[in-house]
DRENROMAR-600643 format. One line per 2 residues: their letters; for each residue x, z, y of C-alpha. Coordinates in Angstrom, 1 decimal, m for minus. Each point is the difference from the previous one (the first is absolute). Layout:
# DRENROMAR-600643
A = X,Z,Y; ...
# end
This chain:
# DRENROMAR-600643
MI = 25.2,46.8,m10.9; 0.4,m3.6,m1.1
RS = m3.3,m1.9,m0.1; m0.5,m3.6,m0.8
RM = m3.5,m1.5,0.1; m0.6,m3.2,m2.0
KL = m3.4,m1.6,m0.1; 0.2,m2.0,m3.1
AA = m1.5,m3.2,1.6; 2.8,m2.2,m1.3
TL = 1.6,1.6,m3.1; m0.3,m3.2,m1.9
TL = m0.1,m3.6,1.2; m3.2,m1.1,m1.7
PL = m0.7,m3.7,m0.5; m3.3,m1.0,1.7
VL = m2.1,m3.1,m0.5; m0.3,m2.5,2.8
GG = m0.3,m3.3,m1.7; 2.8,1.3,m2.2
CV = 2.1,3.2,0.2; 1.0,1.2,3.4
SA = 2.8,2.6,0.2; 1.3,2.0,2.9
SE = 2.8,m2.6,0.5; m2.7,m2.7,0.5
YA = m1.8,2.2,2.5; 3.3,0.3,1.8
AK = 0.6,m3.7,0.4; m0.2,m1.3,3.5
NA = m2.5,m2.7,m1.0; m2.0,2.4,m2.3
GF = m3.3,m1.6,m0.8; 0.4,m3.1,2.1
SS = 0.4,m2.4,m2.9; m3.7,0.9,m0.9
VE = m1.0,m0.8,3.6; 1.8,m3.3,m0.1
AK = m1.6,m1.1,m3.3; m3.5,0.8,1.1
TA = 0.2,m1.6,3.4; 1.9,m3.1,m1.2
GA = m2.7,m0.8,m2.5; m2.7,0.3,2.6
TG = 1.7,m1.6,3.0; 2.7,m2.2,m1.4
KQ = 2.3,1.4,2.6; 3.1,2.2,0.0
TV = 0.2,3.4,1.7; 3.1,2.1,0.5
WV = 0.7,3.7,0.7; 2.6,0.1,2.8
QN = 2.2,3.2,m0.2; 3.2,m0.9,1.7
QQ = 1.5,m2.2,2.7; 1.3,m2.7,m2.4
QA = m3.5,m0.5,m1.5; m1.5,0.0,3.5
RV = 2.4,m2.8,1.1; m0.8,m2.1,m3.1
VS = m3.7,0.4,0.6; 0.4,m0.9,3.7
DR = 1.9,m3.1,m0.8; m2.6,m1.1,m2.5
VK = m2.8,0.6,2.5; 1.8,m2.1,2.6
TL = 0.4,m2.8,m2.5; m3.7,0.1,m0.9
IS = m1.2,m0.2,3.6; 2.6,m2.5,1.1
KK = m2.4,m2.8,m0.9; m2.1,1.1,2.9
TL = m3.3,m1.0,m1.4; m0.9,2.5,m2.7
DV = m2.4,m0.6,m2.8; m2.0,2.8,m1.5
ET = 2.4,0.7,m3.0; 3.0,0.3,2.3
AV = m1.9,2.3,2.3; m0.9,2.3,m2.9
QV = 3.6,0.0,m1.3; 1.4,0.9,3.5
AL = m2.4,2.9,0.3; 0.9,1.4,m3.4
LN = 3.7,m0.1,0.9; m0.2,1.1,3.6
NK = m2.9,2.3,0.5; 1.4,3.5,0.8
GL = m3.3,1.8,m0.9; 0.4,m1.3,m3.5
QA = 3.5,1.4,m0.1; m1.4,3.4,1.0
AY = m2.4,m0.3,m2.9; 2.9,m0.6,m2.3
AD = 1.7,3.1,1.5; m3.1,2.0,m1.2
LG = 0.6,m1.3,m3.5; 3.6,1.3,0.2
DS = m1.3,3.4,1.2; m2.3,0.2,m3.0
AA = 2.9,m0.9,m2.3; 2.0,2.8,1.6
DA = m2.8,2.5,m0.7; m0.2,m1.1,m3.6
WQ = 3.8,0.3,m0.3; m0.2,3.5,1.6
ST = m2.5,1.1,m2.6; 2.6,m0.5,m2.8
MF = 2.6,2.2,1.6; 1.0,3.7,m0.2
VN = m0.5,2.1,3.1; 3.4,1.1,1.3
PT = 0.8,3.6,m1.0; 0.1,2.7,2.7
VS = 2.9,2.4,m0.5; 0.3,3.5,1.5
VG = 2.6,2.8,m0.7; m0.6,3.7,0.3
LT = 2.5,2.7,m0.3; m0.4,3.8,0.3
GI = 2.7,2.7,0.4; 2.6,m2.4,1.5
GT = 3.2,1.8,0.7; m1.1,3.3,m1.8
PG = 3.1,2.2,m0.4; 1.4,m0.1,m3.5
LG = m2.4,m2.7,m1.3; 1.6,m3.1,1.2
AF = m1.7,m2.8,1.8; m3.7,0.7,m1.0
KT = m2.3,2.4,m1.6; m2.8,m2.3,m1.1
VE = m0.5,m3.8,m0.3; m3.4,m1.5,m0.8
GM = m0.8,m3.6,m0.9; m3.4,m1.7,m0.7
IA = m1.2,m3.5,m0.9; m3.7,m0.8,0.7
SN = m1.6,m3.0,m1.8; m3.5,m1.3,0.9
IL = m1.7,m0.1,m3.4; m3.1,m1.6,1.5
AL = 2.0,m2.9,1.4; 1.5,m0.6,m3.4
AT = m3.4,0.0,m1.6; m1.5,m2.4,2.5
RE = 3.1,m2.1,0.6; m1.0,m3.0,m2.2
RD = m3.4,m0.2,1.7; 1.6,0.2,3.5
IA = 2.3,m2.9,m0.9; m2.9,m2.0,m1.4
IA = m2.0,0.5,3.2; 3.0,m1.1,2.1
DT = 0.5,m3.1,m2.1; m3.7,m0.9,0.4
RF = 0.3,0.3,3.7; 3.1,m2.2,m0.1
RQ = m1.8,m2.7,m1.9; m2.8,0.3,2.5
AQ = 2.5,m0.5,2.9; 1.2,m3.2,m1.7
LN = m3.6,m1.3,0.0; m0.5,1.0,3.6
AA = 3.1,m1.8,1.0; m1.2,m3.1,m1.9
LR = m3.4,0.3,1.7; 1.6,0.2,3.4
TL = 2.0,m3.2,m0.8; m3.2,m1.8,m1.1
QL = m1.8,1.1,3.1; 2.7,m1.4,2.2
AA = 0.1,m3.3,m1.8; m3.8,m0.3,0.3
DT = m0.1,1.0,3.6; 2.8,m2.5,0.9
RR = m1.8,m2.8,m1.9; m3.2,0.7,1.9
AW = 1.8,0.3,3.3; 1.7,m3.4,m0.5
IN = m3.4,m1.6,m0.8; m1.6,1.5,3.1
AV = 3.0,m1.2,2.2; m0.1,m3.5,m1.3
AA = m3.8,m0.2,0.3; 0.5,1.1,3.6
WE = 2.4,m2.9,0.7; m2.4,m2.5,m1.7
MV = m2.8,1.3,2.2; 2.1,m0.5,3.1
GQ = 0.7,m3.6,m1.0; m3.7,m0.8,m0.4
LN = m0.7,1.7,3.4; 2.8,m2.0,1.7
QA = m1.4,m3.3,m1.3; m3.5,0.9,1.1
QA = 1.3,1.1,3.4; 1.9,m3.2,0.5
AA = m3.2,m2.0,m0.7; m2.0,2.3,2.3
DA = 2.6,m0.4,2.7; m0.2,m3.8,m0.1
AS = m3.9,0.2,0.1; 0.2,2.4,3.0
EL = 2.3,m2.4,1.9; m2.3,m2.9,m0.8
AQ = m3.0,1.9,1.2; 1.7,0.8,3.3
KL = 0.8,m3.7,0.5; m3.6,m1.0,m0.9
GE = m1.3,2.6,2.3; 2.0,m1.4,2.9
TG = m1.5,m3.4,m0.6; m3.5,1.4,m0.2
AM = m0.4,m1.0,m3.7; m0.3,3.6,m1.2
TK = m2.1,2.9,1.4; 1.6,3.2,1.1
GS = m1.8,1.8,m2.8; 1.5,m2.3,m2.6
QA = 3.4,0.4,1.6; m0.3,3.8,m0.2
RE = m0.8,m0.1,m3.7; 3.2,m2.0,m0.7
HV = 2.0,2.4,2.1; m1.4,3.2,m1.5
FY = 0.6,m1.3,m3.5; 3.7,m0.6,0.8
AE = 0.2,3.4,1.8; m1.5,1.8,m3.0
LA = 2.5,m1.6,m2.4; 2.8,0.9,2.3
GQ = m1.0,3.7,m0.2; m0.5,m0.2,m3.7
SA = 3.5,m1.5,m0.4; 1.6,2.7,2.1
KA = m1.6,2.7,m2.2; 1.2,m2.0,m3.0
RL = 3.6,0.1,1.2; m0.1,3.7,0.4
EA = m1.6,0.5,m3.5; 2.7,m2.2,m1.5
RL = 2.8,1.9,1.5; m1.5,3.3,m1.3
AK = m0.4,m1.5,m3.5; 3.6,m1.1,0.0
EE = 1.1,3.4,1.2; m1.8,1.7,m2.9
LT = 1.9,m2.3,m2.4; 3.2,0.8,1.8
RL = m0.5,3.7,m0.4; m0.7,m0.2,m3.7
MG = 3.2,m2.0,m0.5; 2.0,2.5,2.0
LW = 1.4,m2.6,2.4; 1.3,0.6,3.5
GS = 2.3,m1.5,2.6; 0.9,m3.7,m0.5
DI = m1.5,0.1,m3.5; m3.5,m0.2,1.5
DY = 0.5,m3.6,1.0; m1.3,m1.2,m3.3
QV = m3.1,m2.3,m0.2; m2.9,m0.3,m2.3
PN = m1.8,m3.3,m0.9; m2.7,m1.4,2.3
RL = m2.5,m0.4,m2.8; m1.1,1.9,m3.2
PS = 0.4,m1.9,m3.3; m2.9,m2.2,m1.0
LP = m2.5,1.4,m2.5; 1.1,m0.2,m3.6
KG = m1.7,m2.6,m2.2; m1.3,2.8,m2.4
LM = m0.3,3.7,m0.4; 1.9,2.4,m2.1
KR = m1.9,1.4,m3.0; m0.2,3.8,0.0
DL = m2.8,0.7,m2.5; 1.8,3.2,m1.2
IE = 1.0,1.3,3.4; m1.6,3.4,m0.7
AE = 2.0,0.5,m3.1; 3.2,m1.2,1.7
AL = m0.6,2.5,2.9; m0.6,2.9,m2.3
QR = 3.2,m0.8,m1.9; 2.2,m0.8,2.9
RV = m1.2,1.9,3.1; 2.9,2.2,1.2
DL = m2.2,2.4,1.9; m2.1,0.6,m3.1
QV = 3.2,0.8,m1.9; 0.9,2.4,2.8
AK = m3.4,1.8,m0.4; 0.5,0.3,m3.7
LD = 3.4,1.6,0.5; m1.5,2.3,2.6
LE = m2.5,1.2,m2.6; 2.8,0.3,m2.6
AT = 2.1,2.2,2.4; m3.0,2.1,0.9
AK = m0.8,0.6,m3.6; 3.6,1.1,m0.7
SY = m0.1,2.3,3.1; m3.3,1.4,m1.3
KL = 1.5,0.9,m3.4; 3.0,1.6,1.8
TE = m2.4,2.1,2.1; m1.9,1.0,m3.2
AT = 3.2,1.0,m1.7; 1.1,2.2,2.9
RY = m3.4,1.4,0.9; 0.8,3.7,m0.6
VT = 3.8,0.0,0.4; 1.4,m1.7,3.0
DL = 3.5,1.6,m0.1; 1.8,1.2,m3.2
EL = 3.7,0.8,0.1; 2.4,1.4,m2.6
LT = 2.9,1.9,1.5; 3.1,0.6,m2.2
GF = 3.4,1.5,0.9; 2.3,2.9,m0.3
ET = 1.2,3.1,1.8; 3.6,1.2,m0.2
ER = 0.8,3.5,1.1; 3.5,1.6,0.3
EK = 0.3,3.9,m0.1; 2.9,2.5,m0.1
ED = m0.3,2.9,m2.3; 2.8,2.5,m1.1
GK = 2.5,m2.3,1.7; m1.1,m3.1,m1.9
VE = m1.8,m3.0,1.5; m2.8,m1.2,m2.2
TE = m1.9,m3.3,0.4; m3.4,m0.6,m1.4
TT = m2.0,m3.3,0.0; m3.7,0.0,m0.7
GQ = m2.3,m3.0,m0.4; m3.2,m0.4,1.9
AE = m3.2,m1.9,m0.4; m3.1,m0.1,2.2
LE = m3.2,m2.0,0.1; m1.7,m0.7,3.3
FV = m3.5,m1.5,0.4; m3.0,0.1,2.2
IP = m3.0,2.0,m1.2; m3.2,m2.0,0.7
IF = m2.1,3.0,1.2; m1.3,m1.6,3.2
DS = 0.6,m3.8,m0.6; m1.2,m1.0,m3.5
GK = 0.8,m3.7,0.7; m3.7,m1.0,0.0
AR = 0.2,m1.5,3.5; 3.1,m2.0,m0.9
MR = m1.7,m1.3,m3.1; m3.1,m1.0,2.0
KA = 2.1,m1.9,2.5; 1.9,m1.8,m2.8
EL = m3.2,m0.9,m1.8; m1.6,m1.4,3.2
AY = 3.2,m2.0,0.7; m0.3,m1.6,m3.5
MR = m3.7,m0.8,0.5; 0.8,m1.5,3.4
AA = 2.7,m2.2,m1.5; m2.2,m1.1,m2.9
NL = m2.9,m1.0,2.3; 2.3,m1.8,2.4
LA = 1.4,m2.0,m3.0; m3.5,m0.9,m1.1
EK = m1.0,m1.1,3.5; 3.2,m2.1,0.2
AV = m0.8,m1.8,m3.2; m3.5,m0.8,1.2
NV = 1.4,m1.2,3.4; 2.7,m2.1,m1.6
RS = m2.6,m1.9,m2.0; m2.2,m0.6,3.0
EA = 2.9,m1.1,2.2; 1.2,m2.5,m2.6
RS = m3.5,m1.5,m0.3; m0.4,m0.1,3.8
SY = 3.3,m1.6,0.6; m0.7,m2.8,m2.5
QA = m3.5,m0.5,1.4; 1.5,m0.3,3.5
YR = 2.6,m2.4,m1.2; m2.5,m2.4,m1.6
SN = m2.6,0.3,2.8; 2.5,m0.5,2.8
YD = 1.3,m3.1,m1.8; m3.5,m1.5,m0.1
IA = m0.6,0.9,3.6; 3.3,m1.5,1.3
RH = m0.5,m3.2,m2.1; m3.6,m0.3,1.4
YR = 1.3,0.1,3.6; 2.8,m2.4,m0.9
NS = m2.1,m2.5,m1.9; m3.4,0.2,1.7
VV = m0.2,1.8,3.4; 3.0,m1.4,1.8
PL = m0.5,m3.6,m1.1; m3.6,0.1,1.1
RT = 0.9,1.5,3.3; 2.6,m2.6,0.5
KI = m2.5,m2.7,m0.8; m2.6,1.4,2.4
EE = 2.6,0.1,2.8; 1.1,m3.6,m0.7
ES = m3.6,m1.2,0.1; m0.7,1.9,3.2
LL = 3.0,m1.6,1.6; m1.2,m3.4,m1.0
TY = m3.5,0.6,1.4; 1.5,1.6,3.1
NA = 2.1,m3.1,0.7; m3.2,m2.1,m0.4
MI = m1.7,2.3,2.5; m2.5,1.3,m2.6
TN = 1.3,3.6,m0.3; 0.5,2.1,3.1
TF = 3.1,2.0,0.8; m1.5,3.3,m1.0
EL = m0.8,m1.1,m3.5; 3.5,m1.4,m0.5
LA = 1.5,3.2,1.2; m2.2,2.1,m2.3
DS = 1.0,m2.1,m3.0; 3.7,0.3,0.9
RD = m0.4,3.8,0.4; m1.7,0.3,m3.4
KV = 2.8,m2.0,m1.6; 2.7,2.3,1.4
NS = m1.9,3.0,m1.3; m0.4,m1.5,m3.4
IL = 3.8,m0.8,m0.2; 0.8,3.6,1.0
LA = m2.4,1.3,m2.7; 1.6,m2.2,m2.5
VN = 3.5,1.4,0.9; m1.3,3.5,m0.4
AK = m1.7,m0.8,m3.4; 3.3,m1.4,m1.2
RD = 1.8,3.1,1.2; m2.5,2.3,m1.7
FW = 0.5,m1.9,m3.3; 3.8,0.5,0.1
LA = m0.5,3.7,0.9; m2.3,0.3,m3.0
EA = 2.6,m1.7,m2.2; 2.6,2.4,1.4
NL = m2.2,3.0,m0.9; m0.2,m0.9,m3.7
AP = 3.4,1.4,m0.8; m0.6,3.3,1.7
AI = m3.3,0.2,m2.0; 1.9,m0.4,m3.2
YG = 3.2,1.8,0.7; m0.8,2.3,2.9
GG = 1.2,0.0,3.6; m3.1,0.3,2.1
SG = m3.1,m2.1,0.4; 0.7,m1.0,3.6
AA = m3.1,m2.2,0.1; 0.0,m3.3,1.8
SG = m1.9,0.1,3.2; m3.3,m1.7,m0.1
ET = m0.2,m0.2,3.8; 1.7,m2.7,1.9
EV = 2.8,1.1,2.3; 1.3,m2.9,2.0
AA = 3.8,0.2,m0.4; 2.4,m2.2,1.9
AA = 3.6,m0.9,0.6; 2.2,0.3,3.0
ES = 0.4,m3.8,0.2; m1.7,m3.0,m1.4
GG = 1.4,m2.7,m2.3; 3.3,0.2,m1.7
GG = 0.8,0.8,m3.6; m0.6,3.7,0.1
H = m0.4,3.1,2.2
# end
């Protein structure tokens, strides 16, 4: 018997729509679908991303990364670009895109035939080499009938994989931007603590000398000393938090070895003079959010799968077998050969499984995808509104601390110092005013950090990439050393 099974999953190379016609040859390309990822992410981030697939590309990317970090002090845009080029998790996400392209490519192909040969009566005296030869070809009719839908489903999943890769890119860019802001804010906090500690150190030394002359009581001396001691502990914690903040940024940029010797600035940028207008941020988000597009494609793929299940509810396997049988016989001294054609139809009789359970599961899957899409649309609107509200409010708060709170605290401290020198204000009051000024400055730094984090969250709210909200709580972050141009 000679049998060849061909599931007609790729009899024809059908053009599919993916922002144009996509053929099997385009699925087979090494960078299949990546141009769509590049276009979406470049528009949202203004940065370039690459899909590294060989050693030459890896060397080019490595050289570019070294050039970018050679300036030592990295601004936020450079940090984001390094992450998009060098993060290995992002490359793994692009590999998932390639895997989806391979699945779509596979859906357009024929299944390789299986051949078997059967002979009977081999070596029969007087009949030659054989008595009977049988051959058969089995074709899966159901696969032929559903082939176009199978390819359409695979293509939808491929487009979904492109969006997922773009979403992962946007997430990395947003996470890196936020990590840079947190790291720089940590260094700025350290600078402020170092300045306060230097002033407290001088006051502590002065208190000790005055105590030795009897001009200051032991209680007043202790207040000066404990203020300095508390700032020393706060600064130590700040140094630890700053190192951790920088390590988070280093991980996102995928750096190690000597490349981690880069620095970030000591201060966050000043507040902008005005705010960006985003009156139509909800409409922008509904139009551009990549994760919303992913949910739409998930519903589309589920709908196509549902129709496929409906079409194959009763018949899950239908095959047409065609072939021949050749028989050689000897009669009255003559050898006669006779060939007969054969045709068989094989299918499953749905006696026990009528397909109702499969239909119910497909229906529920569609309902689930539809409800998730509706929920996503509601959430996208809310996230867009919340992000812009946080952006505006954090700007007002940071400006209030900068323009009102810190200047007033500075003025109070200056007046307290004048009255202290005139022996009107006691040491405790001056110390309390100095402590309050330090706290106000730290709150002002955090308010500025929260504004820049809110500004960084606007792009993810519009394009996708995670909300990653700015922390409203103050974490004192600090550097390994004070002064200098960076850390």
